[in-house]
Biopython code that builds the backbone (N, CA, C, O; Angstrom):
import numpy as np
from Bio.PDB.StructureBuilder import StructureBuilder

atoms = [
    (1, "MET", "N", (0.692, -1.359, 0.085)),
    (1, "MET", "CA", (-0.216, -0.187, 0.144)),
    (1, "MET", "C", (0.812, 1.193, -0.092)),
    (1, "MET", "O", (0.193, 2.166, -0.522)),
    (2, "LYS", "N", (1.951, 1.359, 0.078)),
    (2, "LYS", "CA", (3.014, 2.335, -0.039)),
    (2, "LYS", "C", (2.903, 3.303, -1.577)),
    (2, "LYS", "O", (3.295, 4.461, -1.730)),
    (3, "ASN", "N", (2.328, 2.519, -2.473)),
    (3, "ASN", "CA", (2.444, 2.967, -3.546)),
    (3, "ASN", "C", (1.073, 3.655, -4.059)),
    (3, "ASN", "O", (0.693, 4.317, -5.024)),
    (4, "PHE", "N", (0.590, 3.158, -2.949)),
    (4, "PHE", "CA", (-1.154, 3.677, -3.237)),
    (4, "PHE", "C", (-1.323, 5.563, -3.704)),
    (4, "PHE", "O", (-1.485, 5.866, -4.886)),
    (5, "GLN", "N", (-1.277, 6.281, -2.973)),
    (5, "GLN", "CA", (-0.510, 7.562, -3.634)),
    (5, "GLN", "C", (-0.033, 7.969, -5.078)),
    (5, "GLN", "O", (-0.343, 9.040, -5.600)),
    (6, "TYR", "N", (0.629, 7.158, -5.578)),
    (6, "TYR", "CA", (1.339, 7.505, -6.746)),
    (6, "TYR", "C", (-0.289, 6.485, -7.864)),
    (6, "TYR", "O", (-0.762, 6.998, -8.877)),
    (7, "LEU", "N", (-0.654, 5.475, -7.450)),
    (7, "LEU", "CA", (-1.962, 5.343, -7.879)),
    (7, "LEU", "C", (-2.966, 6.400, -8.350)),
    (7, "LEU", "O", (-3.362, 6.826, -9.435)),
    (8, "LEU", "N", (-3.175, 6.605, -7.204)),
    (8, "LEU", "CA", (-4.677, 7.497, -6.857)),
    (8, "LEU", "C", (-4.328, 8.548, -7.676)),
    (8, "LEU", "O", (-5.322, 9.007, -8.238)),
    (9, "ALA", "N", (-3.120, 9.206, -8.011)),
    (9, "ALA", "CA", (-2.457, 10.551, -8.652)),
    (9, "ALA", "C", (-2.864, 10.426, -10.012)),
    (9, "ALA", "O", (-3.685, 11.122, -10.608)),
    (10, "ALA", "N", (-2.205, 9.471, -10.432)),
    (10, "ALA", "CA", (-2.490, 8.316, -11.785)),
    (10, "ALA", "C", (-3.785, 8.503, -12.297)),
    (10, "ALA", "O", (-4.081, 9.071, -13.348)),
    (11, "TRP", "N", (-4.684, 7.879, -11.310)),
    (11, "TRP", "CA", (-6.137, 7.790, -11.997)),
    (11, "TRP", "C", (-6.881, 8.946, -12.136)),
    (11, "TRP", "O", (-7.729, 9.053, -13.022)),
    (12, "ILE", "N", (-6.574, 10.048, -11.130)),
    (12, "ILE", "CA", (-7.250, 11.017, -11.199)),
    (12, "ILE", "C", (-6.454, 11.904, -12.643)),
    (12, "ILE", "O", (-6.992, 12.568, -13.529)),
    (13, "ALA", "N", (-5.467, 11.683, -12.487)),
    (13, "ALA", "CA", (-4.755, 12.578, -13.870)),
    (13, "ALA", "C", (-5.493, 12.118, -14.921)),
    (13, "ALA", "O", (-5.876, 12.908, -15.784)),
    (14, "VAL", "N", (-5.854, 10.462, -14.996)),
    (14, "VAL", "CA", (-6.575, 9.851, -16.502)),
    (14, "VAL", "C", (-7.745, 10.437, -16.229)),
    (14, "VAL", "O", (-8.030, 11.188, -17.162)),
    (15, "TRP", "N", (-8.745, 10.448, -15.194)),
    (15, "TRP", "CA", (-9.722, 11.154, -15.187)),
    (15, "TRP", "C", (-10.281, 12.336, -15.726)),
    (15, "TRP", "O", (-11.318, 12.589, -16.341)),
    (16, "VAL", "N", (-8.762, 13.360, -15.104)),
    (16, "VAL", "CA", (-9.035, 14.707, -15.532)),
    (16, "VAL", "C", (-8.487, 15.105, -16.932)),
    (16, "VAL", "O", (-8.546, 16.246, -17.392)),
    (17, "VAL", "N", (-7.930, 13.990, -17.571)),
    (17, "VAL", "CA", (-7.417, 14.115, -19.026)),
    (17, "VAL", "C", (-9.015, 14.140, -20.054)),
    (17, "VAL", "O", (-9.544, 14.817, -20.936)),
    (18, "PHE", "N", (-9.256, 12.999, -19.281)),
    (18, "PHE", "CA", (-10.431, 12.166, -20.465)),
    (18, "PHE", "C", (-11.627, 13.155, -20.263)),
    (18, "PHE", "O", (-12.406, 13.173, -21.216)),
    (19, "PHE", "N", (-11.923, 13.958, -19.245)),
    (19, "PHE", "CA", (-12.829, 15.101, -18.876)),
    (19, "PHE", "C", (-12.433, 16.178, -20.086)),
    (19, "PHE", "O", (-13.280, 16.579, -20.884)),
    (20, "PHE", "N", (-11.190, 16.548, -20.114)),
    (20, "PHE", "CA", (-11.149, 17.593, -20.700)),
    (20, "PHE", "C", (-11.317, 17.325, -22.388)),
    (20, "PHE", "O", (-11.987, 18.120, -23.048)),
    (21, "TYR", "N", (-10.698, 16.215, -22.995)),
    (21, "TYR", "CA", (-11.446, 15.332, -24.028)),
    (21, "TYR", "C", (-12.502, 15.360, -24.483)),
    (21, "TYR", "O", (-12.816, 15.599, -25.649)),
    (22, "GLN", "N", (-13.368, 15.038, -23.307)),
    (22, "GLN", "CA", (-14.680, 14.889, -23.706)),
    (22, "GLN", "C", (-15.199, 16.686, -24.121)),
    (22, "GLN", "O", (-15.874, 16.966, -25.112)),
    (23, "VAL", "N", (-14.747, 17.591, -23.216)),
    (23, "VAL", "CA", (-15.442, 18.820, -23.291)),
    (23, "VAL", "C", (-14.579, 19.538, -24.239)),
    (23, "VAL", "O", (-15.041, 20.648, -24.506)),
    (24, "SER", "N", (-13.287, 19.218, -24.934)),
    (24, "SER", "CA", (-13.028, 19.607, -26.190)),
    (24, "SER", "C", (-13.887, 18.690, -27.717)),
    (24, "SER", "O", (-14.225, 19.109, -28.824)),
    (25, "LEU", "N", (-13.970, 17.480, -27.136)),
    (25, "LEU", "CA", (-15.468, 17.153, -28.381)),
    (25, "LEU", "C", (-16.098, 17.706, -28.257)),
    (25, "LEU", "O", (-16.011, 18.413, -29.260)),
    (26, "SER", "N", (-17.328, 18.276, -27.370)),
    (26, "SER", "CA", (-18.377, 18.877, -27.212)),
    (26, "SER", "C", (-18.626, 19.862, -27.759)),
    (26, "SER", "O", (-19.736, 20.253, -28.121)),
    (27, "ARG", "N", (-17.248, 20.551, -27.917)),
    (27, "ARG", "CA", (-17.188, 21.885, -28.663)),
    (27, "ARG", "C", (-16.650, 21.957, -29.967)),
    (27, "ARG", "O", (-16.485, 23.013, -30.578)),
    (28, "ARG", "N", (-16.347, 20.708, -30.438)),
    (28, "ARG", "CA", (-15.804, 20.775, -31.964)),
    (28, "ARG", "C", (-17.551, 19.954, -32.726)),
    (28, "ARG", "O", (-18.077, 20.143, -33.823)),
    (29, "PHE", "N", (-17.790, 19.463, -32.077)),
    (29, "PHE", "CA", (-19.604, 19.067, -32.673)),
    (29, "PHE", "C", (-20.187, 19.874, -32.577)),
    (29, "PHE", "O", (-20.820, 20.021, -33.622)),
    (30, "SER", "N", (-20.495, 20.873, -31.618)),
    (30, "SER", "CA", (-21.275, 22.044, -31.759)),
    (30, "SER", "C", (-21.096, 22.962, -32.459)),
    (30, "SER", "O", (-22.060, 23.618, -32.855)),
    (31, "GLN", "N", (-19.590, 23.331, -32.876)),
    (31, "GLN", "CA", (-19.363, 24.147, -34.137)),
    (31, "GLN", "C", (-19.414, 23.333, -35.448)),
    (31, "GLN", "O", (-19.579, 23.987, -36.478)),
    (32, "LEU", "N", (-19.272, 21.761, -35.564)),
    (32, "LEU", "CA", (-19.412, 21.281, -36.727)),
    (32, "LEU", "C", (-21.122, 21.760, -37.183)),
    (32, "LEU", "O", (-21.500, 22.588, -38.012)),
    (33, "PHE", "N", (-22.000, 20.755, -36.157)),
    (33, "PHE", "CA", (-23.538, 21.069, -35.967)),
    (33, "PHE", "C", (-23.823, 22.449, -36.697)),
    (33, "PHE", "O", (-24.455, 22.419, -37.753)),
    (34, "ASP", "N", (-23.412, 23.577, -36.213)),
    (34, "ASP", "CA", (-23.972, 25.234, -36.495)),
    (34, "ASP", "C", (-23.040, 25.485, -37.821)),
    (34, "ASP", "O", (-23.230, 26.501, -38.489)),
    (35, "GLU", "N", (-21.992, 24.503, -38.203)),
    (35, "GLU", "CA", (-21.703, 25.271, -39.490)),
    (35, "GLU", "C", (-22.117, 24.513, -40.543)),
    (35, "GLU", "O", (-21.794, 24.824, -41.689)),
    (36, "VAL", "N", (-22.976, 23.292, -40.241)),
    (36, "VAL", "CA", (-23.596, 22.263, -41.405)),
    (36, "VAL", "C", (-25.135, 22.766, -41.101)),
    (36, "VAL", "O", (-25.901, 22.291, -41.939)),
    (37, "LYS", "N", (-25.915, 23.753, -39.950)),
    (37, "LYS", "CA", (-26.696, 23.894, -39.862)),
    (37, "LYS", "C", (-26.787, 25.328, -41.066)),
    (37, "LYS", "O", (-27.738, 25.682, -41.764)),
    (38, "ARG", "N", (-25.384, 25.917, -40.939)),
    (38, "ARG", "CA", (-25.428, 27.532, -42.014)),
    (38, "ARG", "C", (-25.750, 27.089, -43.071)),
    (38, "ARG", "O", (-26.775, 27.334, -43.707)),
    (39, "LEU", "N", (-24.620, 26.186, -43.413)),
    (39, "LEU", "CA", (-24.610, 25.326, -44.775)),
    (39, "LEU", "C", (-25.716, 25.016, -45.571)),
    (39, "LEU", "O", (-25.748, 25.394, -46.742)),
    (40, "LYS", "N", (-27.019, 24.096, -44.857)),
    (40, "LYS", "CA", (-28.075, 23.756, -45.165)),
    (40, "LYS", "C", (-29.139, 24.971, -45.548)),
    (40, "LYS", "O", (-30.081, 24.749, -46.308)),
    (41, "GLU", "N", (-28.891, 26.354, -44.919)),
    (41, "GLU", "CA", (-29.827, 27.337, -44.710)),
    (41, "GLU", "C", (-29.126, 28.103, -45.977)),
    (41, "GLU", "O", (-29.749, 28.674, -46.872)),
    (42, "ARG", "N", (-27.586, 27.991, -45.862)),
    (42, "ARG", "CA", (-27.120, 28.569, -47.735)),
    (42, "ARG", "C", (-27.424, 27.991, -48.607)),
    (42, "ARG", "O", (-27.746, 28.672, -49.581)),
    (43, "LEU", "N", (-27.495, 26.477, -48.757)),
    (43, "LEU", "CA", (-28.023, 25.948, -50.100)),
    (43, "LEU", "C", (-29.367, 26.041, -50.107)),
    (43, "LEU", "O", (-29.957, 26.075, -51.187)),
    (44, "LYS", "N", (-29.958, 26.089, -49.075)),
    (44, "LYS", "CA", (-31.518, 26.199, -49.484)),
    (44, "LYS", "C", (-31.755, 27.948, -50.391)),
    (44, "LYS", "O", (-32.068, 28.359, -51.508)),
    (45, "ASP", "N", (-31.497, 28.316, -49.494)),
    (45, "ASP", "CA", (-31.454, 29.846, -50.131)),
    (45, "ASP", "C", (-31.103, 29.979, -51.455)),
    (45, "ASP", "O", (-31.635, 30.841, -52.155)),
    (46, "SER", "N", (-30.144, 29.112, -51.940)),
    (46, "SER", "CA", (-29.327, 29.501, -53.221)),
    (46, "SER", "C", (-30.110, 28.655, -54.302)),
    (46, "SER", "O", (-29.986, 28.918, -55.498)),
    (47, "THR", "N", (-30.758, 27.836, -53.940)),
    (47, "THR", "CA", (-31.326, 26.847, -54.992)),
    (47, "THR", "C", (-32.910, 27.780, -55.460)),
    (47, "THR", "O", (-33.533, 28.562, -54.742)),
    (48, "PRO", "N", (-33.164, 27.441, -56.595)),
    (48, "PRO", "CA", (-34.329, 28.617, -57.377)),
    (48, "PRO", "C", (-35.296, 27.611, -57.149)),
    (48, "PRO", "O", (-35.187, 26.452, -57.548)),
    (49, "ASP", "N", (-36.344, 28.119, -56.433)),
    (49, "ASP", "CA", (-37.795, 27.191, -56.338)),
    (49, "ASP", "C", (-38.488, 27.227, -57.440)),
    (49, "ASP", "O", (-39.551, 26.611, -57.521)),
]
sb = StructureBuilder()
sb.init_structure("model")
sb.init_model(0)
sb.init_chain("A")
sb.init_seg("    ")
for serial, (resi, resn, name, xyz) in enumerate(atoms, 1):
    if name == "N":
        sb.init_residue(resn, " ", resi, " ")
    sb.init_atom(name, np.array(xyz, "f"), 0.0, 1.0, " ", f" {name:<3s}", serial, name[0])
structure = sb.get_structure()
């Protein structure tokens, strides 16, 4: 049990990295969906009816 502190620190570090990775992915997907929505609207406006 003398290395428990290092194991706990590594476990916490992994979860912190995972959390920030998830936040990063969420922001990227949000930006991507916004751009797709904008492009669909632009395409709809440019096509003759």
